[in-house]
Structure formats: structure tokens, C-alpha cells
C-alpha positions in Angstrom: -26.5 73.2 -66.2 -28.7 70.9 -64.2 -27.1 67.9 -62.4 -28.7 64.5 -62.8 -29.9 63.7 -59.7 -29.1 60.0 -60.5 -26.2 60.6 -61.5 -25.5 62.4 -58.2 -26.5 59.3 -56.2 -24.6 57.0 -58.7 -21.2 59.0 -57.9 -22.0 58.6 -54.2 -22.9 55.2 -54.5 -19.9 54.2 -56.3 -17.8 56.3 -53.9 -19.2 54.6 -50.8 -18.8 51.3 -52.6 -15.0 52.2 -53.2 -14.3 53.4 -49.6 -16.1 50.1 -48.3 -13.4 47.9 -50.8 -10.6 49.6 -49.5 -11.8 48.9 -45.7 -12.3 45.4 -46.7 -8.9 45.1 -48.3 -7.2 46.8 -45.2 -9.4 44.2 -43.1 -8.5 41.5 -45.1 -4.7 42.6 -44.9 -4.8 43.1 -40.9 -6.4 39.8 -40.3 -3.8 37.8 -42.3 -1.4 39.8 -40.0 -3.1 38.7 -36.7 -4.0 35.1 -38.2 -0.4 33.5 -36.5 -1.3 35.1 -33.5 -4.6 34.1 -33.3 -3.6 30.6 -34.4 -0.8 30.4 -31.5 -3.5 31.7 -29.3 -5.5 28.5 -30.2 -3.0 26.2 -29.8 -2.0 27.6 -26.4 -6.1 27.1 -25.5 -5.9 23.8 -26.5 -2.6 22.9 -24.6 -4.3 24.5 -21.3 -8.0 22.7 -22.0 -5.9 19.6 -22.7 -3.9 19.7 -19.1 -6.8 20.8 -17.2 -8.5 17.9 -18.9 -5.7 15.4 -17.9 -6.0 17.1 -14.3 -9.2 16.5 -13.9 -8.7 12.8 -15.6 -6.2 12.3 -12.7 -8.6 13.4 -9.7 -11.5 11.4 -11.2 -8.9 8.2 -11.0 -7.7 9.4 -7.7 -11.6 9.7 -6.6 -12.1 6.3 -8.2 -9.3 4.9 -6.3 -10.1 6.1 -2.9 -13.8 4.8 -3.3 -12.1 1.2 -4.4 -10.0 1.0 -0.9 -11.5 3.3 1.4 -15.4 3.2 0.7 -15.9 4.0 4.5 -13.9 7.2 4.3 -16.7 9.5 6.2 -16.3 7.0 9.1 -12.6 6.3 9.1 -11.9 10.1 9.3 -14.5 10.9 12.4 -12.7 8.0 14.2 -9.1 9.0 12.9 -9.8 12.4 14.0 -11.4 10.9 17.8 -7.9 8.9 18.4 -5.8 11.9 17.0 -7.7 13.9 20.2 -7.2 11.2 22.0 -3.7 11.1 21.5 -3.4 14.6 21.9 -4.8 15.7 25.0 -4.6 11.9 27.1 -1.9 9.5 25.7 1.0 12.4 24.5 0.8 14.1 28.0 1.2 10.4 29.8 3.7 9.6 27.6 5.4 12.7 28.2 5.7 12.4 31.7 6.8 8.8 31.2 9.6 9.9 29.1 10.6 12.3 31.9 10.4 10.0 34.9 12.2 6.8 32.9 15.1 7.0 31.1 15.8 6.3 27.8 18.0 2.9 28.5 15.0 1.7 31.0 12.3 2.5 28.2 14.2 0.6 25.7 14.5 -2.6 28.0 11.0 -2.5 28.7 9.8 -2.8 24.9 12.7 -5.1 24.7 11.0 -7.3 27.2 7.3 -7.0 25.7 9.0 -8.2 22.1 10.5 -11.0 23.7 7.2 -12.2 24.7 5.5 -11.6 21.2 7.8 -14.7 19.8 4.8 -16.9 19.2 3.0 -14.7 16.8 6.2 -14.2 15.1 7.2 -17.8 15.5 4.1 -19.2 14.1 3.8 -16.6 11.3 7.0 -17.4 9.8 6.3 -21.4 10.0 2.9 -20.8 8.0 4.8 -18.3 5.3 7.2 -20.9 5.0 10.2 -18.5 6.0 12.2 -21.2 8.3 15.3 -19.3 8.1 13.0 -16.6 10.1 11.3 -19.2 12.2 14.9 -20.5 13.4 16.1 -16.7 14.3 13.1 -16.3 16.3 13.4 -19.6 18.3 17.4 -18.4 19.1 16.5 -14.8 19.7 14.0 -15.9 22.4 16.1 -18.2 24.2 19.1 -16.0 24.1 17.7 -12.8 25.4 15.3 -15.0 27.9 18.3 -16.3 29.5 21.5 -13.9 28.7 19.6 -10.8 28.5 17.6 -11.3 31.5 14.0 -11.9 30.6 14.5 -10.0 27.2 15.0 -6.8 29.0 18.6 -6.7 26.5 18.4 -7.7 23.1 22.0 -9.6 23.6 20.7 -12.0 20.2 21.3 -9.0 18.0 23.4 -6.7 19.9 26.0 -10.3 20.8 25.1 -12.6 17.9 24.2 -10.4 15.2 20.9 -12.1 15.0 18.1 -10.0 13.1 14.4 -10.5 14.2 11.7 -12.1 11.4 8.7 -9.7 12.2 5.7 -11.7 10.8 2.1 -11.2 11.3 -1.3 -12.9 10.4 -2.2 -10.2 8.1 0.5 -10.6 6.1 0.3 -14.6 6.2 -3.5 -14.1 5.1 -2.2 -12.1 2.4 0.0 -14.7 1.0 -2.5 -17.3 0.9 -4.5 -14.9 -1.2 -6.7 -13.3 1.1 -7.7 -10.2 -0.2 -6.8 -6.7 1.7 -10.4 -5.4 1.8 -11.0 -1.9 2.8 -9.1 0.4 4.9 -10.8 0.6 8.3 -9.9 2.9 11.6 -11.6 2.0 14.9 -11.4 3.7 18.2 -8.2 3.2 20.6 -6.7 0.8 17.8 -4.2 1.4 14.9 -5.0 1.8 11.1 -5.9 -1.9 9.6 -7.3 -3.2 6.6 -10.5 -5.9 7.0 -7.7 -8.7 6.3 -5.3 -7.0 8.8 -7.9 -6.6 11.8 -8.7 -10.2 11.7 -5.0 -10.8 11.8 -4.5 -8.8 14.6 -7.4 -10.1 16.4 -5.3 -13.8 15.9 -2.1 -12.2 16.8 -3.6 -10.8 19.7 -4.9 -14.4 20.5 -1.1 -15.7 20.4 0.0 -13.3 23.2 1.0 -15.9 25.9 0.7 -14.1 29.4 -2.8 -13.6 28.4 -3.6 -17.2 29.3 -1.6 -17.0 32.7 -2.5 -13.5 34.4 -6.2 -12.0 35.1 -7.6 -10.0 32.5 -6.9 -6.7 34.3 -3.4 -7.4 34.5 -3.4 -7.8 30.9 -5.0 -4.7 29.8 -2.6 -2.9 32.0 0.7 -4.4 30.7 -1.4 -3.3 27.4 -1.2 0.1 28.2 2.2 0.1 29.5 3.5 -1.0 26.2 1.1 1.5 24.3 2.5 4.2 26.7 6.2 3.1 26.0 6.0 2.9 22.3 4.1 6.4 22.4 6.9 7.7 24.4 9.8 6.3 22.2 7.8 8.2 19.4 7.5 11.2 20.6 10.6 12.9 19.0 10.1 11.3 15.8 6.5 12.4 15.5 6.9 16.0 16.5 5.8 18.7 14.3 4.5 16.3 11.7 0.8 17.0 12.3 1.4 20.7 11.9 3.5 20.2 8.3 1.2 17.7 6.8 -1.9 19.1 5.1 -4.0 15.9 4.8 -2.8 14.1 7.9 -5.6 11.2 7.3 -4.9 10.6 3.7 -0.8 10.5 4.3 -1.3 7.9 7.2 -3.7 5.9 5.1 -1.3 6.2 2.1 1.8 5.4 4.1 -0.2 2.5 6.0 -1.5 0.9 2.7 2.1 1.5 0.6 4.0 -0.2 3.9 1.8 -3.4 4.0 1.8 -3.9 0.3 6.0 -4.2 0.5 6.0 -6.3 3.2 3.9 -9.0 1.7 6.7 -8.6 -1.4 9.4 -9.4 0.8 
């Protein structure tokens, strides 16, 4: 009996379709089994993407904030590095030698004397900020330390009479009267500022009384001595900071801006 080729072809086709249907059913069951895992994987991916997006948003906000109050960052960083190298190879070695030669009580007395001479700045700015209690304390401190304290070498006002200083400067005063801080600024051989604090620094320097009575050379010498004395007092406190801080420039800038903002509130 001859087999009809069409029947044979039909049987083959039915067998093929049946096997495909069984495979499709198996795949469908497998897909259903894997669906929760895929859903969970999708949720995890979405969480990671959202976290990365939030982190990117925070980075963008930080970058925008940096541009707002540090638009001269490129110049400031270069100047900061110049000052840092100057401190490392010049000021710090001199301060170390100064610290070795002069014992701590002598260095402390020298610092007290410079601080006593700076009374005009503190007194004027206390009055301008209507801090009359602070102004009164500054007058009392100057009178006691200049006499009993032997020209300001000893802080008898604080140690003996518990009269605390009231440190105020022109940068704070300008801020109290609504002058905006302006951009962050780093200049050679000077501490960090905002633009407002730089103009305040110029005004404060003009209030230093000895500069009107001694030659310019002596004024510069006294200023250098004061800076070396201050650096010698800070050597132990600053030791190791550069090695342990990754972004020293950013850390100094942020600490300065936060400190000045806090001072305006007190």
C-alpha cells in the first residue's frame, strides 16, 4: 500500500507543531517562574539608578554652590598652594627655630602684648555692633593688662579678674549691617578672606595704633614677629593635618566660611 506523501507531510507537520507547542508551554512556565526574580532585579536596578541619580544631583548642587561663593577657585587654589609652599619651606622652619629658642611662657607673653595693642579694633567694632558690654570689657582689659600686666605681657584681666575678651572685627561689622560676604578670596602672604572680610582686614590694619608712631620698617618687623609667634604657637596643633586631609584647600575654605557665618550670629 503506497503512502500518500501529503499524509506523511501532514503527520510531520503535526509532530513539529506539537513539539513547538510543548516547548512553548515549557518556556511559558519557566518565564512565569522567573518573573518574580526579574521583577526583583528590575526593582534593584531602579533603586541603584535612583541612588546614582540622587548622588549626581548632590554633586551638581555642590558644584553649583562652589561656583556661587568660590567663582575664583582656579586663582585661589594656585595662591593657596603658593602660600602653603611658602609656609613649608620658609615660615615653618623659622617658627620651629623661634620655638626652640624661646620657651612657651615667653612666646605666650609676646602674643599677649600684640593682642593688647590690638584693642582699638576690638573696641571700635564692639561699639559699631552695639556690643556695649564687650566694649566695656575691652576698656577694662586694656587698662588692667597695660598696668598690672606689665604692658600687656600678662593677661591679668582674664586670669585674675575673669574678664573675657570680646573679639570683634570690621568684616563682622559690615556683615551686621547687611553687606554681603562676596566671593571667597585667597591672596599671597595673607590669610583667607571673603571680599567683605578683605576690606574689613584693611580697615582693621589701619586701626593698629603703633603703625602711626613707628617707622614703616619697624611696623613690618613687628608684623613678621607676630606672624612667626602665632605660627610657632600653632605648630603642634597643625602637625599632620596636611598628610591626613585629602582636599586641604576645600577643607580650609569650608571651615573658614562656616566659622565666619557662625561669628555673625553671636
